[in-house]
ROKOLMI-132427 format. One record per atom (N, C-alpha, C, CB): atom name; residue in one letter; x, y, z. Coordinates in nm, 2 decimals. Glycine has a CB too. Example, Ala and Ser with C-alpha at 12.3 -4.5 7.8 and 13.67 -1.06 7.14 Angstrom:
BEGIN
REC N a 1.32 -0.57 0.78
REC CA a 1.23 -0.45 0.78
REC C a 1.32 -0.33 0.78
REC CB a 1.13 -0.45 0.90
REC N s 1.28 -0.22 0.71
REC CA s 1.37 -0.11 0.71
REC C s 1.29 0.00 0.79
REC CB s 1.41 -0.06 0.57
END
This chain:
BEGIN
REC N m 3.59 0.81 2.68
REC CA m 3.53 0.78 2.54
REC C m 3.42 0.68 2.56
REC CB m 3.63 0.73 2.43
REC N s 3.30 0.72 2.53
REC CA s 3.19 0.62 2.52
REC C s 3.18 0.56 2.39
REC CB s 3.05 0.67 2.56
REC N t 3.14 0.43 2.38
REC CA t 3.12 0.35 2.24
REC C t 2.98 0.35 2.21
REC CB t 3.17 0.19 2.25
REC N e 2.90 0.42 2.32
REC CA e 2.74 0.42 2.29
REC C e 2.72 0.53 2.20
REC CB e 2.66 0.44 2.42
REC N p 2.62 0.50 2.10
REC CA p 2.58 0.62 2.01
REC C p 2.50 0.73 2.09
REC CB p 2.49 0.56 1.89
REC N e 2.50 0.85 2.03
REC CA e 2.43 0.95 2.10
REC C e 2.28 0.92 2.11
REC CB e 2.46 1.09 2.02
REC N k 2.23 0.97 2.21
REC CA k 2.09 0.93 2.23
REC C k 1.98 1.02 2.14
REC CB k 2.06 0.96 2.39
REC N s 2.04 1.13 2.09
REC CA s 1.97 1.20 2.00
REC C s 1.92 1.14 1.87
REC CB s 2.03 1.32 1.97
REC N d 2.03 1.04 1.83
REC CA d 2.01 0.96 1.71
REC C d 1.89 0.84 1.71
REC CB d 2.16 0.89 1.69
REC N l 1.87 0.81 1.83
REC CA l 1.78 0.71 1.85
REC C l 1.63 0.75 1.88
REC CB l 1.83 0.63 1.97
REC N h 1.54 0.66 1.81
REC CA h 1.38 0.69 1.83
REC C h 1.34 0.57 1.90
REC CB h 1.29 0.70 1.69
REC N e 1.25 0.60 1.99
REC CA e 1.19 0.49 2.06
REC C e 1.05 0.47 2.04
REC CB e 1.21 0.50 2.20
REC N y 1.01 0.34 2.03
REC CA y 0.87 0.31 2.02
REC C y 0.82 0.21 2.13
REC CB y 0.84 0.25 1.86
REC N a 0.71 0.21 2.18
REC CA a 0.65 0.12 2.27
REC C a 0.72 0.12 2.40
REC CB a 0.64 -0.01 2.22
REC N g 0.74 0.25 2.45
REC CA g 0.82 0.29 2.57
REC C g 0.95 0.23 2.59
REC CB g 0.76 0.26 2.68
REC N g 1.03 0.24 2.48
REC CA g 1.16 0.18 2.48
REC C g 1.20 0.06 2.45
REC CB g 1.19 0.18 2.58
REC N w 1.08 -0.02 2.42
REC CA w 1.11 -0.17 2.40
REC C w 1.17 -0.18 2.26
REC CB w 0.98 -0.26 2.40
REC N i 1.14 -0.10 2.18
REC CA i 1.20 -0.09 2.03
REC C i 1.26 0.04 2.00
REC CB i 1.09 -0.10 1.93
REC N t 1.39 0.02 1.95
REC CA t 1.45 0.17 1.90
REC C t 1.51 0.15 1.79
REC CB t 1.57 0.24 1.99
REC N e 1.52 0.25 1.73
REC CA e 1.58 0.25 1.58
REC C e 1.63 0.39 1.55
REC CB e 1.47 0.21 1.47
REC N r 1.74 0.39 1.48
REC CA r 1.82 0.51 1.45
REC C r 1.74 0.60 1.36
REC CB r 1.96 0.47 1.40
REC N k 1.76 0.73 1.39
REC CA k 1.67 0.82 1.30
REC C k 1.72 0.80 1.14
REC CB k 1.68 1.00 1.35
REC N g 1.60 0.81 1.07
REC CA g 1.63 0.80 0.92
REC C g 1.64 0.66 0.87
REC CB g 1.76 0.87 0.88
REC N t 1.63 0.56 0.95
REC CA t 1.65 0.42 0.91
REC C t 1.53 0.38 0.83
REC CB t 1.68 0.33 1.04
REC N e 1.54 0.34 0.70
REC CA e 1.44 0.29 0.62
REC C e 1.39 0.13 0.65
REC CB e 1.49 0.31 0.48
REC N i 1.28 0.10 0.62
REC CA i 1.23 -0.03 0.63
REC C i 1.31 -0.11 0.52
REC CB i 1.08 -0.04 0.62
REC N p 1.39 -0.24 0.55
REC CA p 1.45 -0.31 0.46
REC C p 1.36 -0.36 0.33
REC CB p 1.51 -0.42 0.53
REC N f 1.43 -0.35 0.22
REC CA f 1.36 -0.40 0.10
REC C f 1.28 -0.53 0.11
REC CB f 1.45 -0.42 -0.01
REC N f 1.34 -0.62 0.17
REC CA f 1.29 -0.77 0.19
REC C f 1.16 -0.76 0.26
REC CB f 1.39 -0.87 0.27
REC N l 1.15 -0.67 0.36
REC CA l 1.02 -0.65 0.45
REC C l 0.92 -0.58 0.36
REC CB l 1.05 -0.56 0.60
REC N k 0.96 -0.49 0.28
REC CA k 0.86 -0.43 0.18
REC C k 0.81 -0.51 0.08
REC CB k 0.92 -0.32 0.11
REC N l 0.88 -0.60 0.05
REC CA l 0.84 -0.73 -0.04
REC C l 0.76 -0.83 0.04
REC CB l 0.96 -0.80 -0.11
REC N a 0.79 -0.86 0.14
REC CA a 0.72 -0.97 0.21
REC C a 0.59 -0.93 0.26
REC CB a 0.80 -1.01 0.33
REC N y 0.57 -0.79 0.30
REC CA y 0.44 -0.76 0.35
REC C y 0.32 -0.79 0.25
REC CB y 0.44 -0.61 0.38
REC N p 0.33 -0.74 0.13
REC CA p 0.22 -0.76 0.02
REC C p 0.21 -0.90 0.00
REC CB p 0.24 -0.69 -0.12
REC N i 0.32 -0.97 0.00
REC CA i 0.30 -1.13 -0.04
REC C i 0.23 -1.20 0.09
REC CB i 0.46 -1.20 -0.06
REC N i 0.27 -1.17 0.20
REC CA i 0.20 -1.24 0.31
REC C i 0.05 -1.20 0.32
REC CB i 0.26 -1.21 0.44
REC N a 0.02 -1.06 0.29
REC CA a -0.12 -1.04 0.29
REC C a -0.21 -1.09 0.19
REC CB a -0.14 -0.91 0.29
REC N a -0.15 -1.11 0.08
REC CA a -0.21 -1.18 -0.04
REC C a -0.23 -1.33 0.00
REC CB a -0.11 -1.15 -0.18
REC N a -0.12 -1.41 0.05
REC CA a -0.14 -1.54 0.10
REC C a -0.25 -1.55 0.21
REC CB a -0.02 -1.60 0.15
REC N v -0.26 -1.45 0.30
REC CA v -0.38 -1.46 0.39
REC C v -0.50 -1.46 0.33
REC CB v -0.38 -1.37 0.48
REC N l -0.54 -1.36 0.25
REC CA l -0.65 -1.34 0.17
REC C l -0.68 -1.46 0.09
REC CB l -0.64 -1.22 0.08
REC N i -0.59 -1.53 0.01
REC CA i -0.62 -1.64 -0.07
REC C i -0.66 -1.75 0.02
REC CB i -0.51 -1.68 -0.16
REC N y -0.57 -1.77 0.14
REC CA y -0.63 -1.88 0.23
REC C y -0.77 -1.86 0.28
REC CB y -0.54 -1.91 0.35
REC N i -0.80 -1.74 0.32
REC CA i -0.94 -1.72 0.37
REC C i -1.04 -1.75 0.26
REC CB i -0.96 -1.56 0.41
REC N f -1.02 -1.72 0.13
REC CA f -1.11 -1.76 0.03
REC C f -1.12 -1.91 -0.01
REC CB f -1.08 -1.69 -0.07
REC N v -1.00 -1.97 -0.01
REC CA v -0.99 -2.12 -0.03
REC C v -1.06 -2.20 0.08
REC CB v -0.85 -2.15 -0.03
REC N y -1.02 -2.17 0.19
REC CA y -1.08 -2.25 0.30
REC C y -1.19 -2.18 0.38
REC CB y -0.98 -2.30 0.39
REC N m -1.28 -2.09 0.31
REC CA m -1.37 -2.04 0.37
REC C m -1.48 -2.13 0.44
REC CB m -1.42 -1.96 0.29
REC N n -1.50 -2.23 0.37
REC CA n -1.61 -2.34 0.43
REC C n -1.54 -2.45 0.47
REC CB n -1.72 -2.39 0.34
REC N g -1.42 -2.45 0.50
REC CA g -1.34 -2.56 0.56
REC C g -1.28 -2.65 0.43
REC CB g -1.44 -2.64 0.67
REC N e -1.22 -2.75 0.47
REC CA e -1.15 -2.84 0.38
REC C e -1.24 -2.93 0.31
REC CB e -1.03 -2.92 0.45
REC N i -1.34 -2.88 0.23
REC CA i -1.44 -2.98 0.17
REC C i -1.41 -3.07 0.06
REC CB i -1.55 -2.90 0.11
REC N n -1.29 -3.05 0.00
REC CA n -1.26 -3.15 -0.10
REC C n -1.13 -3.24 -0.07
REC CB n -1.24 -3.08 -0.23
REC N h -1.12 -3.25 0.07
REC CA h -1.03 -3.35 0.12
REC C h -1.08 -3.50 0.10
REC CB h -1.00 -3.32 0.28
REC N s -1.00 -3.58 0.08
REC CA s -1.03 -3.72 0.06
REC C s -1.11 -3.78 0.17
REC CB s -0.90 -3.81 0.04
REC N t -1.07 -3.76 0.30
REC CA t -1.11 -3.82 0.42
REC C t -1.19 -3.74 0.50
REC CB t -0.99 -3.87 0.51
REC N r -1.15 -3.62 0.52
REC CA r -1.24 -3.52 0.60
REC C r -1.33 -3.44 0.52
REC CB r -1.15 -3.42 0.68
REC N g -1.33 -3.45 0.40
REC CA g -1.42 -3.36 0.31
REC C g -1.55 -3.40 0.35
REC CB g -1.39 -3.37 0.16
REC N p -1.61 -3.51 0.33
REC CA p -1.75 -3.55 0.37
REC C p -1.79 -3.50 0.51
REC CB p -1.76 -3.70 0.37
REC N l -1.70 -3.52 0.61
REC CA l -1.74 -3.46 0.74
REC C l -1.77 -3.33 0.75
REC CB l -1.66 -3.49 0.83
REC N v -1.67 -3.26 0.69
REC CA v -1.69 -3.11 0.68
REC C v -1.79 -3.07 0.62
REC CB v -1.58 -3.03 0.63
REC N q -1.83 -3.13 0.49
REC CA q -1.96 -3.11 0.42
REC C q -2.10 -3.13 0.51
REC CB q -1.96 -3.20 0.30
REC N q -2.08 -3.23 0.58
REC CA q -2.21 -3.26 0.68
REC C q -2.21 -3.16 0.78
REC CB q -2.20 -3.40 0.74
REC N l -2.10 -3.12 0.83
REC CA l -2.10 -3.02 0.94
REC C l -2.15 -2.88 0.89
REC CB l -1.95 -3.01 1.00
REC N n -2.10 -2.84 0.78
REC CA n -2.16 -2.72 0.71
REC C n -2.30 -2.72 0.69
REC CB n -2.11 -2.71 0.59
REC N a -2.35 -2.83 0.65
REC CA a -2.50 -2.85 0.61
REC C a -2.57 -2.84 0.75
REC CB a -2.54 -3.01 0.52
REC N v -2.53 -2.89 0.86
REC CA v -2.60 -2.88 0.99
REC C v -2.57 -2.74 1.04
REC CB v -2.54 -3.00 1.10
REC N t -2.46 -2.67 1.04
REC CA t -2.44 -2.55 1.11
REC C t -2.47 -2.43 1.03
REC CB t -2.32 -2.54 1.16
REC N g -2.48 -2.45 0.89
REC CA g -2.50 -2.34 0.81
REC C g -2.37 -2.27 0.76
REC CB g -2.57 -2.24 0.88
REC N s -2.38 -2.16 0.67
REC CA s -2.26 -2.10 0.63
REC C s -2.23 -1.97 0.70
REC CB s -2.28 -2.07 0.49
REC N a -2.09 -1.97 0.69
REC CA a -2.04 -1.84 0.77
REC C a -1.98 -1.73 0.67
REC CB a -1.91 -1.87 0.88
REC N n -2.03 -1.76 0.55
REC CA n -1.97 -1.67 0.45
REC C n -1.97 -1.52 0.47
REC CB n -2.05 -1.69 0.32
REC N g -2.08 -1.47 0.53
REC CA g -2.07 -1.32 0.56
REC C g -1.97 -1.28 0.66
REC CB g -2.20 -1.27 0.60
REC N f -1.95 -1.35 0.75
REC CA f -1.86 -1.34 0.87
REC C f -1.72 -1.34 0.80
REC CB f -1.88 -1.46 0.99
REC N m -1.70 -1.44 0.72
REC CA m -1.56 -1.45 0.65
REC C m -1.55 -1.35 0.56
REC CB m -1.54 -1.58 0.57
REC N y -1.63 -1.29 0.47
REC CA y -1.61 -1.16 0.40
REC C y -1.59 -1.05 0.50
REC CB y -1.72 -1.13 0.29
REC N m -1.64 -1.03 0.60
REC CA m -1.62 -0.92 0.70
REC C m -1.47 -0.94 0.74
REC CB m -1.72 -0.93 0.83
REC N v -1.42 -1.06 0.77
REC CA v -1.29 -1.08 0.82
REC C v -1.19 -1.04 0.70
REC CB v -1.27 -1.24 0.87
REC N a -1.23 -1.07 0.60
REC CA a -1.14 -1.05 0.47
REC C a -1.12 -0.89 0.46
REC CB a -1.22 -1.12 0.33
REC N g -1.25 -0.83 0.47
REC CA g -1.24 -0.68 0.47
REC C g -1.17 -0.63 0.57
REC CB g -1.36 -0.62 0.46
REC N l -1.16 -0.68 0.68
REC CA l -1.07 -0.62 0.79
REC C l -0.93 -0.64 0.75
REC CB l -1.08 -0.70 0.92
REC N i -0.90 -0.76 0.70
REC CA i -0.76 -0.78 0.65
REC C i -0.72 -0.67 0.56
REC CB i -0.74 -0.92 0.59
REC N v -0.80 -0.65 0.44
REC CA v -0.77 -0.55 0.35
REC C v -0.76 -0.42 0.41
REC CB v -0.86 -0.54 0.24
REC N i -0.84 -0.38 0.51
REC CA i -0.82 -0.24 0.57
REC C i -0.68 -0.25 0.65
REC CB i -0.96 -0.21 0.67
REC N y -0.64 -0.34 0.72
REC CA y -0.53 -0.36 0.80
REC C y -0.41 -0.35 0.70
REC CB y -0.54 -0.48 0.88
REC N a -0.43 -0.42 0.59
REC CA a -0.31 -0.42 0.49
REC C a -0.28 -0.28 0.43
REC CB a -0.34 -0.53 0.38
REC N i -0.40 -0.22 0.40
REC CA i -0.38 -0.06 0.34
REC C i -0.32 0.02 0.45
REC CB i -0.53 0.00 0.30
REC N i -0.35 0.01 0.60
REC CA i -0.28 0.09 0.67
REC C i -0.15 0.05 0.68
REC CB i -0.33 0.10 0.77
REC N l -0.10 -0.09 0.69
REC CA l 0.03 -0.13 0.69
REC C l 0.11 -0.09 0.57
REC CB l 0.04 -0.28 0.72
REC N f 0.07 -0.09 0.46
REC CA f 0.14 -0.05 0.33
REC C f 0.14 0.10 0.34
REC CB f 0.07 -0.10 0.18
REC N a 0.06 0.18 0.39
REC CA a 0.08 0.33 0.41
REC C a 0.20 0.36 0.49
REC CB a -0.05 0.39 0.47
REC N f 0.21 0.27 0.60
REC CA f 0.32 0.30 0.71
REC C f 0.43 0.25 0.64
REC CB f 0.30 0.23 0.86
REC N v 0.46 0.14 0.58
REC CA v 0.57 0.08 0.52
REC C v 0.63 0.16 0.41
REC CB v 0.54 -0.06 0.48
REC N y 0.56 0.21 0.31
REC CA y 0.59 0.27 0.20
REC C y 0.60 0.43 0.21
REC CB y 0.48 0.23 0.10
REC N k 0.57 0.49 0.33
REC CA k 0.59 0.63 0.33
REC C k 0.72 0.65 0.38
REC CB k 0.50 0.70 0.41
REC N k 0.77 0.78 0.34
REC CA k 0.88 0.82 0.37
REC C k 0.90 0.84 0.53
REC CB k 0.90 0.94 0.30
REC N s 0.99 0.79 0.59
REC CA s 1.00 0.81 0.73
REC C s 1.05 0.94 0.77
REC CB s 1.09 0.72 0.78
REC N d 0.99 1.01 0.89
REC CA d 1.03 1.13 0.93
REC C d 1.01 1.13 1.08
REC CB d 0.95 1.24 0.86
REC N h 1.11 1.13 1.15
REC CA h 1.11 1.11 1.29
REC C h 1.13 1.26 1.34
REC CB h 1.22 1.00 1.34
REC N e 1.03 1.32 1.38
REC CA e 1.04 1.46 1.45
REC C e 1.01 1.46 1.59
REC CB e 0.96 1.56 1.38
REC N e 1.10 1.51 1.67
REC CA e 1.06 1.51 1.83
REC C e 1.02 1.65 1.88
REC CB e 1.18 1.47 1.93
END
C-alpha cells in the first residue's frame, strides 16, 4: 500500500514547482490580505509620491532635490494605475470559483 495520494487529485503549476489538490480553495486570510496589501501599496505610493518632504531632517533636502530634478507625478500615477490593473486581475483570480479541468 502506498501512502502517497493519487496523482489525479493533484494539479500542478509552474512545471511542478507548485502542486495543489483539486478543489482546494484559497484560504480566507489570504482573500482578506490581498485587498489590504493592495490598498496599503496604493496609499504608500500617494503619500510618498514626491519623497519624504515633511521629515524634520531630510525634508528640506528632499524638497531641494525635487526642485532641481522636477516632478515625477505623471510616472507615479502610471505606476499606481498598473497596481490597480494588477490588483483587479489578482482579485478576479482569488475570488473566482476554482475549476481545475485537465
